[in-house]
Backbone as CSV, one residue per row, in Angstrom:
resi,resn,N_x,N_y,N_z,CA_x,CA_y,CA_z,C_x,C_y,C_z
1,MET,-47.881,-10.967,7.232,-47.284,-11.015,8.614,-46.046,-9.966,8.714
2,GLU,-46.069,-9.244,9.729,-45.030,-8.203,9.893,-43.805,-8.914,10.517
3,GLN,-42.685,-8.637,9.871,-41.402,-9.216,10.369,-40.843,-8.587,11.635
4,GLU,-40.243,-9.354,12.431,-39.521,-8.803,13.627,-38.205,-8.250,13.173
5,LYS,-37.928,-6.945,13.464,-36.697,-6.329,13.057,-35.608,-6.515,14.160
6,VAL,-34.481,-7.182,13.799,-33.474,-7.447,14.741,-32.087,-6.935,14.262
7,THR,-31.331,-6.465,15.122,-30.021,-5.925,14.759,-28.930,-6.765,15.519
8,ARG,-27.959,-7.238,14.841,-26.835,-7.988,15.405,-25.572,-7.250,15.173
9,LYS,-24.878,-6.866,16.200,-23.609,-6.123,16.057,-22.485,-7.062,16.206
10,LEU,-21.669,-7.104,15.193,-20.522,-7.936,15.214,-19.348,-7.287,15.998
11,PHE,-18.119,-7.919,16.060,-17.117,-7.440,16.958,-16.775,-5.948,16.615
12,SER,-16.648,-5.188,17.694,-16.231,-3.774,17.482,-15.354,-3.388,18.601
13,CYS,-14.494,-2.292,18.431,-13.651,-1.902,19.536,-13.411,-0.425,19.328
14,ALA,-12.933,0.276,20.358,-12.774,1.693,20.353,-11.773,2.152,19.311
15,LYS,-12.000,3.232,18.617,-11.116,3.658,17.505,-9.885,4.335,18.236
16,ILE,-8.730,4.027,17.745,-7.386,4.562,18.331,-7.078,5.802,17.420
17,LYS,-6.981,7.020,17.949,-6.649,8.197,17.168,-5.137,8.326,17.201
18,THR,-4.491,8.126,18.372,-3.000,8.364,18.509,-2.531,7.136,19.378
19,SER,-1.603,6.461,18.782,-1.008,5.271,19.530,-0.129,5.642,20.625
20,GLN,0.194,4.827,21.502,1.111,5.116,22.610,2.615,5.084,22.113
21,TYR,2.789,4.680,20.903,4.078,4.535,20.347,4.526,5.757,19.482
22,LYS,3.634,6.704,19.355,3.890,7.840,18.524,4.996,8.640,19.231
23,GLU,6.051,8.945,18.422,7.203,9.712,18.998,6.876,11.259,19.032
24,GLU,7.376,11.844,20.121,7.011,13.307,20.267,8.013,14.269,19.675
25,GLY,8.927,13.821,18.968,9.936,14.799,18.368,11.233,14.838,19.170
26,ASN,12.000,15.862,18.863,13.293,16.032,19.495,13.281,16.969,20.624
27,ASN,12.187,17.497,21.129,12.178,18.393,22.175,12.747,17.881,23.497
28,LYS,12.311,16.559,23.700,12.684,15.917,24.975,14.243,15.674,24.916
29,ASN,14.700,15.358,23.774,16.213,15.041,23.548,16.974,16.365,23.913
30,ILE,16.487,17.501,23.393,17.144,18.780,23.718,17.153,19.108,25.198
31,GLU,16.010,18.838,25.834,15.898,19.035,27.216,16.843,18.215,28.044
32,LYS,17.059,16.912,27.596,17.905,16.075,28.274,19.371,16.516,28.163
33,ILE,19.748,16.992,26.938,21.164,17.461,26.671,21.362,18.671,27.515
34,ILE,20.479,19.558,27.649,20.610,20.805,28.478,20.755,20.412,29.943
35,THR,20.019,19.506,30.393,20.024,19.056,31.735,21.369,18.378,32.096
36,ILE,21.806,17.527,31.172,23.125,16.849,31.452,24.265,17.866,31.503
37,ILE,24.300,18.829,30.558,25.349,19.828,30.570,25.308,20.695,31.798
38,PHE,24.092,21.071,32.325,23.981,21.780,33.502,24.608,21.019,34.712
39,PHE,24.217,19.739,34.885,24.742,18.982,35.943,26.207,18.721,35.912
40,ILE,26.751,18.536,34.703,28.180,18.374,34.523,28.907,19.689,35.007
41,THR,28.336,20.797,34.578,28.916,22.071,34.952,28.958,22.264,36.410
42,VAL,27.863,21.945,37.117,27.771,22.050,38.507,28.747,21.090,39.186
43,LEU,28.779,19.884,38.697,29.687,18.907,39.290,31.146,19.319,39.170
44,LEU,31.559,19.774,38.071,32.941,20.301,37.825,33.307,21.390,38.774
45,THR,32.282,22.374,38.894,32.514,23.526,39.838,32.718,23.053,41.260
46,ILE,31.932,22.121,41.683,31.980,21.572,42.984,33.401,20.891,43.261
47,ILE,33.791,20.161,42.237,35.058,19.404,42.358,36.236,20.316,42.411
48,PHE,36.272,21.328,41.565,37.458,22.204,41.613,37.462,23.142,42.787
49,TYR,36.253,23.384,43.245,36.163,24.230,44.499,36.553,23.414,45.683
50,ARG,36.171,22.175,45.681,36.431,21.309,46.862,37.900,20.863,46.880
51,TYR,38.397,20.506,45.706,39.725,20.029,45.586,40.626,20.884,44.727
52,LYS,41.034,22.034,45.288,41.752,23.013,44.528,43.106,22.481,44.073
53,SER,43.566,21.451,44.771,44.924,20.967,44.346,44.964,20.429,42.939
54,ILE,43.770,20.124,42.396,43.685,19.653,40.970,44.210,20.676,40.041
55,LEU,44.049,21.929,40.420,44.617,22.951,39.518,46.010,22.945,39.343
56,ASN,46.780,22.344,40.308,48.289,22.364,40.191,48.656,21.525,38.936
57,ILE,47.775,20.715,38.379,48.141,19.943,37.205,48.372,20.901,36.056
58,PHE,47.542,21.989,35.987,47.603,22.937,34.909,48.481,24.145,35.073
59,PHE,49.011,24.377,36.355,49.765,25.515,36.598,51.081,25.103,37.435
60,ASP,52.255,25.685,37.127,53.414,25.496,37.950,53.397,26.317,39.117
61,LYS,54.525,26.231,39.928,54.609,26.956,41.139,54.616,28.498,40.976
62,ASN,54.996,28.864,39.789,55.052,30.340,39.441,53.738,30.820,38.900
63,GLY,52.777,29.898,38.751,51.417,30.298,38.324,51.320,30.292,36.805
64,ASP,52.314,29.712,36.052,52.263,29.700,34.676,51.516,28.493,34.145
65,PHE,50.815,28.661,33.096,50.038,27.513,32.594,50.838,26.508,31.990
66,GLN,50.590,25.141,32.249,51.385,24.040,31.754,50.625,23.219,30.700
67,TRP,51.108,23.197,29.486,50.447,22.497,28.396,50.636,21.017,28.532
68,VAL,51.658,20.540,29.260,51.948,19.155,29.408,50.865,18.449,30.130
69,GLY,50.316,19.070,31.075,49.235,18.503,31.881,48.019,18.386,31.026
70,VAL,47.641,19.356,30.227,46.582,19.253,29.390,46.704,18.227,28.428
71,THR,47.869,18.143,27.763,48.138,17.165,26.757,48.033,15.751,27.223
72,SER,48.508,15.503,28.560,48.379,14.299,29.111,46.988,13.813,29.306
73,ILE,46.211,14.765,29.833,44.793,14.418,30.134,44.012,14.137,28.796
74,VAL,44.227,15.032,27.801,43.615,14.772,26.486,44.006,13.371,25.850
75,ALA,45.265,12.978,26.086,45.719,11.710,25.516,45.118,10.520,26.314
76,ILE,44.875,10.712,27.582,44.216,9.654,28.376,42.719,9.549,27.997
77,LEU,42.165,10.707,27.913,40.738,10.748,27.513,40.480,10.208,26.037
78,THR,41.433,10.557,25.180,41.302,10.095,23.817,41.451,8.542,23.727
79,PHE,42.429,7.996,24.454,42.597,6.598,24.528,41.345,5.856,25.126
80,GLY,40.862,6.451,26.143,39.740,5.788,26.766,38.484,5.830,25.939
81,TYR,38.285,7.034,25.221,37.194,7.150,24.328,37.265,6.207,23.163
82,SER,38.471,6.040,22.645,38.764,5.150,21.476,38.293,3.747,21.814
83,ILE,38.642,3.281,23.041,38.279,1.930,23.417,36.794,1.814,23.583
84,TYR,36.170,2.842,24.248,34.680,2.832,24.500,34.012,2.933,23.054
85,SER,34.511,3.740,22.176,33.828,3.949,20.857,33.867,2.645,20.059
86,THR,34.973,1.975,20.133,35.162,0.736,19.329,34.192,-0.394,19.834
87,ASN,34.146,-0.534,21.167,33.232,-1.477,21.792,31.705,-1.176,21.436
88,LYS,31.503,0.127,21.566,30.136,0.564,21.275,29.665,0.290,19.869
89,LYS,30.673,0.613,18.918,30.331,0.432,17.497,30.098,-1.044,17.213
90,ASN,30.910,-1.997,17.748,30.784,-3.365,17.527,29.383,-3.799,18.138
91,LYS,29.019,-3.385,19.338,27.676,-3.787,19.848,26.551,-3.122,19.070
92,TYR,26.827,-1.958,18.567,25.795,-1.145,17.810,25.546,-1.985,16.437
93,ASP,26.577,-2.408,15.812,26.426,-3.184,14.516,25.601,-4.465,14.691
94,ILE,25.904,-5.172,15.699,25.276,-6.447,16.003,23.763,-6.203,16.317
95,ILE,23.491,-5.318,17.304,22.091,-5.031,17.667,21.295,-4.416,16.511
96,SER,21.887,-3.455,15.864,21.207,-2.736,14.744,20.855,-3.718,13.595
97,LYS,21.771,-4.576,13.240,21.536,-5.507,12.124,20.385,-6.419,12.482
98,GLU,20.416,-6.966,13.666,19.365,-7.919,14.060,18.041,-7.273,14.199
99,ARG,18.011,-6.053,14.755,16.746,-5.390,14.952,16.134,-4.934,13.592
100,ILE,16.958,-4.451,12.826,16.406,-4.112,11.389,15.830,-5.336,10.630
101,ARG,16.523,-6.427,10.737,16.026,-7.704,10.127,14.658,-8.021,10.761
102,TRP,14.565,-7.912,12.084,13.270,-8.278,12.679,12.188,-7.275,12.329
103,ILE,12.491,-5.982,12.268,11.564,-5.002,11.885,10.976,-5.262,10.487
104,ASN,11.891,-5.478,9.547,11.445,-5.770,8.179,10.579,-6.990,8.129
105,ASP,10.885,-8.018,8.830,10.108,-9.201,8.895,8.705,-8.930,9.440
106,VAL,8.637,-8.248,10.577,7.335,-7.969,11.173,6.529,-6.948,10.260
107,LYS,7.171,-6.057,9.702,6.461,-5.133,8.752,5.900,-5.917,7.540
108,GLN,6.590,-6.856,7.003,6.041,-7.639,5.957,4.810,-8.405,6.344
109,GLN,4.853,-9.038,7.578,3.773,-9.816,8.085,2.570,-8.936,8.366
110,ILE,2.751,-7.801,8.914,1.621,-6.866,9.220,0.996,-6.446,7.922
111,ALA,1.851,-6.049,6.972,1.270,-5.546,5.660,0.423,-6.633,4.937
112,GLU,0.910,-7.851,4.953,0.191,-8.929,4.384,-1.115,-9.214,5.123
113,LEU,-1.087,-9.121,6.492,-2.359,-9.324,7.203,-3.320,-8.231,6.964
114,LEU,-2.915,-6.921,6.742,-3.856,-5.821,6.492,-4.415,-6.008,5.176
115,VAL,-3.619,-6.509,4.143,-4.214,-6.737,2.792,-5.260,-7.860,2.845
116,LEU,-5.020,-8.900,3.643,-5.963,-10.001,3.679,-7.213,-9.597,4.434
117,MET,-7.115,-8.756,5.417,-8.300,-8.225,6.191,-9.122,-7.318,5.381
118,ASN,-8.462,-6.468,4.563,-9.264,-5.612,3.719,-9.986,-6.402,2.638
119,LYS,-9.290,-7.429,2.143,-10.032,-8.348,1.098,-11.257,-8.884,1.730
120,TYR,-11.132,-9.393,3.089,-12.176,-10.043,3.741,-13.344,-9.136,3.861
121,ASP,-13.018,-7.846,4.289,-13.991,-6.765,4.454,-14.738,-6.490,3.125
122,ASN,-14.057,-6.463,2.054,-14.656,-6.215,0.754,-15.623,-7.382,0.372
123,ILE,-15.167,-8.563,0.673,-15.994,-9.700,0.325,-17.338,-9.623,1.046
124,VAL,-17.316,-9.321,2.385,-18.530,-9.194,3.133,-19.480,-8.025,2.631
125,ARG,-18.882,-6.939,2.247,-19.606,-5.816,1.746,-20.211,-6.175,0.436
126,LYS,-19.550,-6.847,-0.381,-20.082,-7.248,-1.719,-21.238,-8.222,-1.482
127,CYS,-21.019,-9.135,-0.653,-22.028,-10.092,-0.351,-23.333,-9.449,0.091
128,SER,-23.139,-8.523,1.034,-24.324,-7.815,1.611,-25.029,-6.941,0.560
129,ALA,-24.287,-6.320,-0.283,-24.879,-5.418,-1.307,-25.528,-6.314,-2.437
130,GLU,-24.867,-7.355,-2.836,-25.347,-8.148,-3.971,-26.467,-9.093,-3.502
131,GLY,-26.321,-9.791,-2.318,-27.208,-10.753,-1.941,-28.355,-10.123,-1.129
132,ARG,-28.245,-8.954,-0.635,-29.278,-8.269,0.185,-29.843,-9.260,1.204
133,LEU,-28.847,-9.906,1.997,-29.272,-10.908,3.025,-30.082,-10.268,4.107
134,GLN,-29.913,-8.942,4.314,-30.663,-8.304,5.438,-32.165,-8.381,5.197
135,LEU,-32.719,-8.650,3.940,-34.107,-8.834,3.731,-34.660,-10.100,4.224
136,SER,-33.735,-11.018,4.541,-34.177,-12.270,5.124,-35.002,-13.112,4.206
137,THR,-34.814,-13.057,2.894,-35.618,-13.880,1.991,-34.669,-15.005,1.579
138,ASN,-35.045,-16.165,1.598,-34.237,-17.310,1.398,-34.429,-17.915,0.055
139,THR,-34.106,-17.014,-0.994,-34.183,-17.483,-2.372,-33.019,-18.240,-2.817
140,PRO,-33.163,-19.187,-3.745,-31.990,-19.957,-4.272,-30.867,-19.008,-4.809
141,LYS,-31.293,-17.996,-5.456,-30.266,-17.097,-6.081,-29.409,-16.451,-4.910
142,GLN,-30.110,-15.969,-3.845,-29.459,-15.312,-2.802,-28.510,-16.364,-2.003
143,LEU,-29.010,-17.509,-1.878,-28.199,-18.510,-1.217,-26.950,-18.853,-1.990
144,LYS,-27.090,-18.788,-3.324,-25.986,-19.122,-4.210,-24.892,-18.020,-4.113
145,ILE,-25.426,-16.764,-4.070,-24.487,-15.657,-3.896,-23.758,-15.698,-2.586
146,ARG,-24.439,-15.961,-1.576,-23.895,-16.016,-0.199,-22.833,-17.186,-0.138
147,ASN,-23.227,-18.246,-0.708,-22.258,-19.439,-0.611,-20.945,-19.112,-1.433
148,LYS,-21.097,-18.403,-2.549,-19.928,-18.005,-3.354,-19.013,-17.151,-2.523
149,TYR,-19.545,-16.124,-1.901,-18.728,-15.143,-1.092,-18.168,-15.818,0.160
150,HIS,-18.996,-16.713,0.694,-18.572,-17.391,1.982,-17.416,-18.301,1.585
151,LYS,-17.382,-18.937,0.398,-16.300,-19.766,0.069,-14.981,-18.936,-0.158
152,GLU,-15.138,-17.739,-0.768,-14.018,-16.797,-0.978,-13.417,-16.421,0.453
153,ALA,-14.316,-16.148,1.366,-13.951,-15.681,2.823,-13.171,-16.775,3.491
154,ASN,-13.647,-18.040,3.376,-13.072,-19.116,3.947,-11.669,-19.353,3.461
155,LEU,-11.366,-19.143,2.283,-10.110,-19.283,1.627,-9.061,-18.314,2.220
156,LEU,-9.563,-17.127,2.715,-8.728,-16.096,3.305,-8.385,-16.477,4.791
157,MET,-9.421,-17.175,5.456,-9.244,-17.366,6.828,-8.030,-18.028,7.220
158,GLU,-7.638,-19.116,6.556,-6.393,-19.781,6.917,-5.216,-18.924,6.908
159,ASP,-5.084,-18.141,5.830,-3.972,-17.187,5.735,-4.019,-16.092,6.797
160,ILE,-5.146,-15.633,7.115,-5.310,-14.576,8.230,-4.902,-15.120,9.552
161,SER,-5.404,-16.412,9.854,-5.079,-17.055,11.176,-3.543,-17.273,11.247
162,PHE,-2.817,-17.706,10.120,-1.489,-17.934,10.134,-0.774,-16.566,10.440
163,LYS,-1.074,-15.556,9.689,-0.414,-14.283,9.950,-0.533,-13.760,11.378
164,ILE,-1.766,-13.951,11.899,-2.037,-13.498,13.294,-1.111,-14.217,14.262
165,ASN,-1.090,-15.541,14.150,-0.290,-16.331,15.017,1.191,-16.044,14.868
166,ILE,1.670,-15.789,13.678,3.087,-15.449,13.469,3.418,-14.154,14.219
167,LEU,2.481,-13.196,14.164,2.696,-11.817,14.762,2.716,-11.925,16.213
168,LEU,1.738,-12.749,16.771,1.692,-12.934,18.260,2.982,-13.532,18.865
169,LEU,3.551,-14.468,18.022,4.761,-15.088,18.413,5.961,-14.137,18.226
170,SER,5.840,-13.044,17.557,6.983,-12.146,17.257,7.034,-11.089,18.387
171,PHE,6.061,-10.926,19.294,6.186,-9.884,20.201,6.260,-10.553,21.666
172,ALA,7.227,-9.950,22.419,7.311,-10.439,23.802,6.080,-9.903,24.583
173,ASP,5.612,-10.759,25.422,4.417,-10.363,26.326,4.885,-9.474,27.458
174,ASN,4.983,-8.165,27.212,5.275,-7.234,28.207,4.469,-5.901,28.098
175,PRO,4.563,-5.072,29.104,3.649,-3.908,29.094,3.818,-2.962,27.858
176,ASP,5.079,-2.912,27.385,5.313,-2.064,26.267,4.682,-2.511,25.006
177,ASN,4.568,-3.835,24.790,4.010,-4.386,23.654,2.378,-4.667,23.739
178,GLU,1.863,-4.188,24.835,0.465,-4.472,25.200,-0.467,-3.947,24.116
179,GLN,-0.256,-2.732,23.706,-1.244,-2.156,22.681,-1.168,-2.835,21.311
180,ILE,-0.030,-3.129,20.884,0.090,-3.674,19.575,-0.409,-5.108,19.585
181,ILE,-0.191,-5.847,20.643,-0.638,-7.263,20.799,-2.217,-7.210,20.839
182,SER,-2.687,-6.194,21.611,-4.238,-6.072,21.598,-4.782,-5.839,20.327
183,CYS,-4.169,-5.070,19.438,-4.631,-4.728,18.137,-4.645,-6.035,17.277
184,ILE,-3.608,-6.860,17.422,-3.525,-8.075,16.639,-4.634,-9.011,17.087
185,LYS,-4.913,-9.088,18.346,-6.011,-9.951,18.930,-7.366,-9.447,18.405
186,ASP,-7.474,-8.097,18.465,-8.770,-7.506,18.001,-8.979,-7.859,16.544
187,ALA,-7.952,-7.935,15.648,-8.061,-8.318,14.321,-8.648,-9.719,14.190
188,SER,-8.042,-10.591,15.098,-8.438,-12.014,15.097,-10.010,-12.049,15.473
189,ASN,-10.349,-11.353,16.489,-11.761,-11.438,17.026,-12.693,-10.809,15.995
190,TRP,-12.304,-9.820,15.261,-13.090,-9.191,14.193,-13.476,-10.204,13.158
191,VAL,-12.421,-10.984,12.638,-12.668,-11.911,11.562,-13.616,-13.030,12.143
192,ASP,-13.307,-13.590,13.362,-14.015,-14.599,13.917,-15.526,-14.269,14.159
193,SER,-15.748,-12.982,14.335,-17.225,-12.539,14.630,-18.041,-12.696,13.398
194,PHE,-17.491,-12.848,12.219,-18.348,-12.956,10.986,-18.856,-14.456,10.886
195,TYR,-18.506,-15.302,11.931,-19.210,-16.620,11.854,-20.778,-16.432,11.906
196,MET,-21.184,-15.500,12.772,-22.597,-15.305,12.892,-23.278,-14.830,11.617
197,TYR,-22.539,-13.960,10.821,-23.021,-13.500,9.575,-23.118,-14.620,8.531
198,TRP,-22.104,-15.495,8.385,-22.142,-16.404,7.384,-23.136,-17.558,7.665
199,ASN,-23.393,-17.763,8.993,-24.139,-18.940,9.311,-25.543,-18.611,9.685
200,TRP,-25.931,-17.404,9.426,-27.278,-16.991,9.717,-28.217,-17.577,8.583
201,CYS,-29.311,-18.237,9.014,-30.297,-18.756,8.080,-31.469,-17.820,7.979
202,PRO,-31.653,-17.165,6.914,-32.844,-16.194,6.757,-34.154,-16.884,6.860
203,ASN,-35.054,-16.265,7.447,-36.438,-16.759,7.476,-37.415,-15.655,7.358
204,PRO,-38.645,-16.000,7.057,-39.675,-14.888,6.758,-40.169,-14.126,7.920
205,PHE,-39.775,-14.618,9.220,-40.369,-14.023,10.344,-39.348,-12.908,11.068
206,VAL,-38.156,-12.944,10.565,-37.169,-12.051,11.141,-36.460,-11.243,10.125
207,ASP,-36.416,-9.986,10.279,-35.713,-9.071,9.394,-34.427,-8.612,10.135
208,ILE,-33.275,-9.316,9.861,-32.020,-9.029,10.595,-31.057,-8.259,9.839
209,THR,-30.508,-7.227,10.592,-29.316,-6.441,9.968,-28.113,-6.573,10.827
210,PHE,-27.017,-6.930,10.113,-25.822,-7.150,10.784,-24.960,-5.780,10.675
211,LEU,-24.507,-5.312,11.851,-23.672,-4.135,11.894,-22.211,-4.411,12.215
212,TYR,-21.357,-3.848,11.428,-19.850,-4.051,11.589,-19.186,-2.850,11.028
213,ASP,-17.885,-2.725,11.288,-17.071,-1.668,10.777,-15.641,-2.288,10.571
214,ASN,-14.751,-1.423,10.123,-13.402,-1.894,9.890,-12.347,-1.236,10.825
215,VAL,-12.899,-0.798,12.027,-11.953,-0.135,12.975,-10.858,-0.949,13.422
216,PRO,-10.955,-2.255,13.692,-9.739,-3.063,14.005,-8.669,-3.047,12.928
217,ILE,-8.983,-2.935,11.717,-8.039,-2.720,10.613,-7.335,-1.442,10.733
218,GLN,-8.077,-0.381,10.934,-7.557,0.928,11.038,-6.601,1.060,12.252
219,ASN,-7.091,0.488,13.346,-6.299,0.512,14.614,-4.893,-0.183,14.475
220,LEU,-4.907,-1.377,13.761,-3.690,-2.074,13.573,-2.781,-1.347,12.658
221,MET,-3.305,-0.647,11.697,-2.478,0.195,10.796,-1.774,1.288,11.566
222,ILE,-2.546,2.034,12.433,-1.998,3.240,13.144,-0.936,2.783,14.188
223,VAL,-1.297,1.811,14.950,-0.440,1.330,16.025,0.797,0.663,15.506
224,SER,0.726,-0.208,14.508,1.855,-0.876,13.948,2.841,0.111,13.250
225,ARG,2.217,1.132,12.544,3.035,2.094,11.854,3.915,2.901,12.938
226,ASP,3.288,3.374,14.013,4.122,4.169,15.000,5.066,3.158,15.750
227,TYR,4.662,1.937,15.935,5.501,1.050,16.674,6.855,0.767,15.933
228,LEU,6.613,0.427,14.655,7.718,0.060,13.730,8.611,1.282,13.473
229,ASN,8.039,2.433,13.399,8.794,3.742,13.121,9.692,3.923,14.404
230,ARG,9.056,3.783,15.619,9.917,3.956,16.862,10.995,2.969,16.917
231,GLU,10.734,1.650,16.581,11.808,0.629,16.631,12.942,0.928,15.638
232,TRP,12.535,1.423,14.493,13.519,1.776,13.424,14.443,2.866,13.942
233,HIS,13.974,3.832,14.622,14.778,4.906,15.131,15.687,4.309,16.345
234,LYS,15.204,3.445,17.043,16.005,2.786,18.088,17.089,1.946,17.474
235,ALA,16.795,1.219,16.375,17.811,0.374,15.712,18.908,1.277,15.136
236,GLN,18.525,2.502,14.621,19.564,3.371,14.117,20.538,3.768,15.201
237,LYS,20.129,3.849,16.391,20.917,4.273,17.607,21.630,3.056,18.233
238,GLY,21.285,1.867,17.650,21.982,0.657,18.287,21.310,0.210,19.594
239,LYS,20.035,0.530,19.734,19.406,0.182,21.087,18.598,-1.121,20.844
């Protein structure tokens, strides 16, 4: 009797080539600096043109330049900047320290999750290669092989679920975190989809092939790397 050939595709998602968190370099920063300098120049020009009496601070009635006026302004600006700089540094130290601690913790959790998922992927591939379950022959030897690998996979499931839940609790539910949260959920759905693989009972009438890939693992790697890299740079700036 000819077997019916069936294909079952497990969870899959679109491959991410470039994440939304990838930084574009310093070009934008240079453009911002140039723009700010331009507007400050224009603003000062307008002020001095509109209020020419300001120039009297720097020149006496004879038109001679007065250093006293410049010194006073510099002293006031220095004092103001000192207060601003001190407050900013204190705020920077607090924010930077907490953010770096959070980044390191999330990085550790993601790294451990990726290791567990790669182990899970290897277990399934070994089971498929060694047990040849796609041939749908229900021999005692093949069932023993599948049960062995299934047991190994189940041992990983608890740790994988724990890591995923920890990560989901680590990110605020907002538009900026949408992509990385989506990748974490895809990782969870990817692992859950193997329920069909492990619980399939081979029979002589159906030749079934399970299709799957490790795209969710790759996506999580790319997106989390760019996200954490961006957050690290923000932490260095005290943001």
